C-alpha positions as a Markdown table, in Angstrom:
| # | Residue | x | y | z |
|---|---|---|---|---|
| 1 | Met | 0.0 | 0.0 | 0.0 |
| 2 | Asp | 1.4 | 3.4 | -1.0 |
| 3 | Thr | 1.2 | 5.8 | 1.9 |
| 4 | Thr | 2.9 | 8.7 | 0.1 |
| 5 | Val | 1.0 | 12.0 | 0.4 |
| 6 | Lys | 1.1 | 13.9 | -2.8 |
| 7 | Cys | 0.0 | 17.5 | -3.2 |
| 8 | Ser | -1.2 | 18.9 | -6.5 |
| 9 | Lys | 1.1 | 21.9 | -6.7 |
| 10 | Cys | 4.3 | 20.6 | -5.2 |
| 11 | Phe | 7.4 | 20.4 | -7.5 |
| 12 | Ala | 8.5 | 17.2 | -5.7 |
| 13 | His | 5.4 | 15.4 | -6.8 |
| 14 | Ser | 5.1 | 16.6 | -10.4 |
| 15 | Glu | 5.0 | 14.0 | -13.1 |
| 16 | Met | 8.4 | 12.8 | -14.3 |
| 17 | Thr | 7.5 | 12.9 | -17.9 |
| 18 | Glu | 6.3 | 16.5 | -18.2 |
| 19 | Tyr | 8.3 | 19.7 | -18.0 |
| 20 | Thr | 7.1 | 22.6 | -15.9 |
| 21 | Glu | 7.9 | 26.1 | -17.1 |
| 22 | Tyr | 10.1 | 28.2 | -14.8 |
| 23 | Leu | 8.5 | 31.6 | -14.2 |
| 24 | Ala | 10.7 | 34.5 | -13.0 |
| 25 | Glu | 8.8 | 36.1 | -10.2 |
| 26 | Gly | 9.7 | 39.0 | -8.0 |
| 27 | Gly | 12.5 | 41.5 | -8.6 |
| 28 | Asp | 15.6 | 39.8 | -7.2 |
| 29 | Tyr | 17.3 | 39.3 | -10.6 |
| 30 | Val | 20.5 | 40.7 | -12.0 |
| 31 | Pro | 19.7 | 43.3 | -14.8 |
| 32 | Val | 21.2 | 42.6 | -18.2 |
| 33 | Ala | 23.3 | 45.8 | -18.0 |
| 34 | Asp | 25.2 | 44.3 | -15.1 |
| 35 | Trp | 25.9 | 40.9 | -16.8 |
| 36 | Gly | 29.5 | 40.0 | -17.2 |
| 37 | Gln | 31.7 | 37.0 | -18.2 |
| 38 | Asp | 29.7 | 34.3 | -16.4 |
| 39 | His | 26.2 | 35.4 | -17.7 |
| 40 | Trp | 27.4 | 35.7 | -21.3 |
| 41 | Ser | 29.4 | 32.4 | -21.3 |
| 42 | Thr | 26.4 | 30.6 | -19.8 |
| 43 | Phe | 24.2 | 32.2 | -22.5 |
| 44 | Ala | 26.6 | 31.0 | -25.2 |
| 45 | Tyr | 26.6 | 27.5 | -23.7 |
| 46 | Leu | 22.8 | 27.5 | -23.7 |
| 47 | Glu | 22.9 | 28.3 | -27.4 |
| 48 | Thr | 25.0 | 25.2 | -28.1 |
| 49 | Arg | 22.4 | 23.2 | -26.1 |
| 50 | Ala | 19.6 | 24.7 | -28.2 |
| 51 | Val | 21.4 | 23.9 | -31.4 |
| 52 | Asp | 23.0 | 20.6 | -30.6 |
| 53 | Gly | 21.0 | 19.2 | -27.7 |
| 54 | Lys | 17.3 | 20.0 | -28.3 |
| 55 | Gly | 17.6 | 22.5 | -25.4 |
| 56 | Ile | 18.4 | 19.9 | -22.8 |
| 57 | Ile | 21.0 | 21.3 | -20.4 |
| 58 | Asp | 23.9 | 19.1 | -19.2 |
| 59 | Asn | 23.9 | 19.6 | -15.4 |
| 60 | Leu | 27.6 | 18.8 | -15.2 |
| 61 | Lys | 28.4 | 21.7 | -17.5 |
| 62 | Met | 26.7 | 24.2 | -15.2 |
| 63 | Arg | 28.4 | 25.8 | -12.2 |
| 64 | Cys | 26.1 | 24.8 | -9.4 |
| 65 | Asn | 25.9 | 25.9 | -5.8 |
| 66 | Ala | 24.3 | 23.0 | -4.0 |
| 67 | Arg | 22.6 | 25.4 | -1.4 |
| 68 | Leu | 20.8 | 27.2 | -4.2 |
| 69 | His | 20.0 | 24.5 | -6.8 |
| 70 | Arg | 20.6 | 21.1 | -5.3 |
| 71 | Glu | 18.1 | 19.5 | -7.6 |
| 72 | Phe | 20.5 | 20.1 | -10.5 |
| 73 | Met | 23.8 | 19.2 | -8.6 |
| 74 | Gln | 25.5 | 16.3 | -10.3 |
| 75 | Lys | 28.3 | 13.9 | -9.4 |
| 76 | Gly | 31.2 | 14.1 | -11.7 |
| 77 | Pro | 33.7 | 11.4 | -12.6 |
| 78 | Phe | 34.5 | 8.9 | -9.9 |
| 79 | Gly | 31.5 | 10.3 | -7.8 |
| 80 | Met | 33.2 | 13.6 | -7.1 |
| 81 | Ile | 30.9 | 16.5 | -6.4 |
| 82 | His | 31.9 | 19.9 | -7.8 |
| 83 | Asp | 30.2 | 22.5 | -5.6 |
| 84 | Gly | 30.1 | 25.8 | -7.5 |
| 85 | Ala | 29.6 | 27.7 | -4.2 |
| 86 | Lys | 33.3 | 28.6 | -4.1 |
| 87 | Tyr | 33.0 | 30.3 | -7.6 |
| 88 | Pro | 31.0 | 33.5 | -7.4 |
| 89 | Thr | 29.4 | 35.0 | -10.5 |
| 90 | Leu | 31.5 | 37.6 | -12.2 |
| 91 | Leu | 29.5 | 40.7 | -13.2 |
| 92 | Ala | 30.4 | 43.6 | -15.4 |
| 93 | Gly | 33.5 | 45.4 | -14.1 |
| 94 | Gly | 34.7 | 42.2 | -12.4 |
| 95 | Val | 32.2 | 42.6 | -9.5 |
| 96 | Lys | 31.7 | 39.2 | -7.7 |
| 97 | Leu | 28.2 | 38.1 | -6.8 |
| 98 | Glu | 27.6 | 35.5 | -4.1 |
| 99 | Pro | 25.7 | 33.3 | -3.8 |
| 100 | His | 25.0 | 33.0 | -7.5 |
| 101 | Asp | 25.7 | 30.2 | -10.0 |
| 102 | Asp | 25.0 | 29.3 | -13.6 |
| 103 | Trp | 21.5 | 28.3 | -12.7 |
| 104 | Ser | 21.0 | 31.7 | -11.2 |
| 105 | Cys | 22.3 | 33.2 | -14.4 |
| 106 | Leu | 19.7 | 31.1 | -16.3 |
| 107 | Glu | 17.0 | 32.5 | -14.0 |
| 108 | Asp | 18.2 | 36.1 | -14.8 |
| 109 | Met | 17.9 | 35.3 | -18.5 |
| 110 | Val | 14.3 | 34.2 | -18.0 |
| 111 | Ala | 13.6 | 37.4 | -16.1 |
| 112 | Ala | 15.1 | 39.4 | -18.9 |
| 113 | Gly | 12.9 | 37.6 | -21.5 |
| 114 | Leu | 15.8 | 36.1 | -23.4 |
| 115 | Val | 15.0 | 32.4 | -22.8 |
| 116 | Lys | 12.3 | 30.2 | -21.5 |
| 117 | Ala | 13.3 | 27.5 | -19.1 |
| 118 | Phe | 11.6 | 24.2 | -18.1 |
| 119 | Tyr | 12.4 | 21.6 | -15.5 |
| 120 | Arg | 11.3 | 18.1 | -14.5 |
| 121 | Arg | 12.1 | 15.7 | -11.8 |
| 122 | Lys | 13.9 | 12.5 | -13.0 |
| 123 | Ser | 14.2 | 10.6 | -9.7 |
| 124 | Tyr | 12.4 | 10.5 | -6.4 |
| 125 | Thr | 15.2 | 8.6 | -4.7 |
| 126 | Glu | 18.1 | 11.1 | -5.0 |
| 127 | Ala | 18.5 | 14.1 | -2.7 |
| 128 | Phe | 20.8 | 15.9 | -5.2 |
| 129 | Gly | 20.8 | 16.0 | -9.0 |
| 130 | His | 17.3 | 14.6 | -9.3 |
| 131 | Ser | 16.1 | 17.0 | -12.0 |
| 132 | Glu | 16.9 | 18.1 | -15.5 |
| 133 | Ala | 16.2 | 21.3 | -17.3 |
| 134 | Lys | 15.7 | 22.4 | -20.9 |
| 135 | Met | 15.5 | 25.8 | -22.5 |
| 136 | Glu | 14.5 | 27.6 | -25.6 |
| 137 | Phe | 15.3 | 31.1 | -26.9 |
| 138 | Thr | 12.7 | 33.8 | -27.3 |
| 139 | Asn | 12.9 | 35.8 | -30.5 |
| 140 | Thr | 14.8 | 38.5 | -28.6 |
| 141 | Gly | 17.1 | 35.9 | -27.2 |
| 142 | Leu | 17.9 | 34.6 | -30.7 |
| 143 | Ala | 18.9 | 38.1 | -31.8 |
| 144 | Val | 21.1 | 38.6 | -28.7 |
| 145 | Ala | 22.7 | 35.2 | -29.3 |
| 146 | Ala | 23.5 | 36.3 | -32.9 |
| 147 | Ala | 25.0 | 39.6 | -31.6 |
| 148 | Leu | 27.1 | 37.7 | -29.0 |
| 149 | Arg | 28.4 | 35.3 | -31.6 |
| 150 | Lys | 29.3 | 38.2 | -33.9 |
| 151 | His | 31.1 | 39.9 | -31.0 |
| 152 | Lys | 33.1 | 36.7 | -30.2 |
| 153 | Ala | 33.8 | 36.1 | -34.0 |
| 154 | Arg | 35.5 | 39.5 | -34.1 |
| 155 | Gly | 37.8 | 38.6 | -31.2 |
| 156 | Gly | 35.7 | 40.0 | -28.3 |
| 157 | Asn | 35.6 | 38.5 | -24.8 |
| 158 | Phe | 32.5 | 37.5 | -22.9 |
| 159 | Arg | 33.4 | 40.0 | -20.2 |
| 160 | Asp | 33.3 | 42.9 | -22.7 |
| 161 | Phe | 30.0 | 42.1 | -24.4 |
| 162 | Arg | 27.1 | 44.5 | -23.6 |
| 163 | Tyr | 23.5 | 44.3 | -24.6 |
| 164 | Asp | 21.6 | 47.6 | -24.2 |
| 165 | Gly | 18.2 | 46.3 | -25.0 |
| 166 | Val | 18.5 | 46.5 | -28.7 |
| 167 | Ala | 19.9 | 43.4 | -30.5 |
| 168 | Val | 22.2 | 44.4 | -33.3 |
């Protein structure tokens, strides 16, 4: 007899086969004008996943602070856990933001309207790394990705890229 209590709105009890859209709520997001190297390199990585991986994000490739996003924390080779908590997010001008990881950058991108993000739970037996995420670019996000690619193709660095609200 299954005695598990399941609520209808709880993330932990959502269906494993369906994705739920992540909605940016509140105002505690880093504005695009303040994004630096980590936001833009994560944005570029997400473009590779959109092109080559149907939008599915490889958790191992994302800097993850287990205190912020333990559901996406993954064990690396030989069972090693790489906790991104010791690597703060670098903003424009080299300002360090803690606690903030690549998943937080993704949330900032959703809040800015550049991407849509979706998540689903894969396992109910794991405390860490039990979920996966996928994303897709909005039309504005595609234009910004093209501008970032152009900037990089001309020898620019992620830390120097600026997006002022108008994709070129």
